[in-house]
N, C-alpha and C positions, 0 to 999 in steps of 0.2 A: 622641248627647248632647254630645260634644266640639264638633261642628260648630255646634250650637245656641248653646253657650257662646261659641264664637269669633265667630259672627255678632253676638251681642249686645254683647260686650266688646272685640273687636278691629277697630278701624276699617279696617285694611288688608284683613283678610278680608272685611269688609262691602263695601269698594270692589271688590275682585276678584270678589266674587259677582255684581256688577252686569255686568261685562265679561268674565268668565271663559268658557272654552271656546274652541273653534276658530273659530266663526262670528260671535259678537257684535261683536268688535273689527273684524272685516272689514266687517260691515254698517254699523256706525258711521262707519268710515273713508270708505265710499262716500257715505254721507249727508253727511259734512263737505264732500265734493267737489261735491256736487249739492243744489240747493235741496230737491228731492223726487225720489223714484224710485217707479216702479210695481214691482209684484211680479215681473213677467216681466223687467224691467230688471235687478233685483237677482239674479234667478236666473241671467240671462246673465252678469253680472259675477262671481258666486261660483262658479267652476268646481268641480264635484264635489259641490255641495250638492243634496240632494233637495228636492222641493217640500214634503214633509212637514216635513223639518228646517227649511227656510226659514220655513215658516209657524210652527212652534213657537218659533223664536228671535224672530221678529217679535212674536209674542204676549207673550213674556217681557219684551222690550225695552219694549213698550207698557205692560205691567203694572207694570214699574219706573218708568214715567214718563220714559223716555229718548227715546221716539218717539211721534208720533201717527199714527193711520191715519184718512184722509179718503176717504169713499166718495162718489162723484159719481153722481147719479141719471140715468144715461145707459144706453143699450143698445148694446153690452154694458156692464155696470157698470165703472167705472173706480175703482181704488183707488190712492191715493199714500200714501207714508210720508214723514215729515219729522221732523227733530229737534225736540225741545221746548227751551225755554230751559234746563231742567235738563240735557238731553242735550248741549247746546252747551258746558256747563261742563266736560265731559270732554275737550275738545280739547286744552288745555294739558297735561293729565295724560297722554294718550295720545301727544302730541308728546314729552314728557319720556321716556316709556318707549321710544319709538322711538329717540331719541338715546342713551339708556342701552344699548339693544340694539346699536346700531351700535358703540358704544365697546367693549362686551365682545367683539364679533367681531373687533375690530382688536387687542385686547390678548392674544388667545390665540395 
């Protein structure tokens, strides 16, 4: 009940819900660096992630409107993931969080 209330009324909680967890920020960061990435490329870049977890996180990011999935009618099928315009709006937010994280490391 508290989580539902926070999601509805707390903008910070809502924002963190989009990017929370271990893998989403990493996926987004790699997509900021590349125009598009295939599933296997992301899997190779994200050391330690299982295919099942990667698939789940990509579906969540797609459902949230942060990335798109494009399937090409080839044999074998090729699937590429790209940031949406909405997803690109996270870049300055994540860069600010990165800078804040660096500052907190140096202040300890």
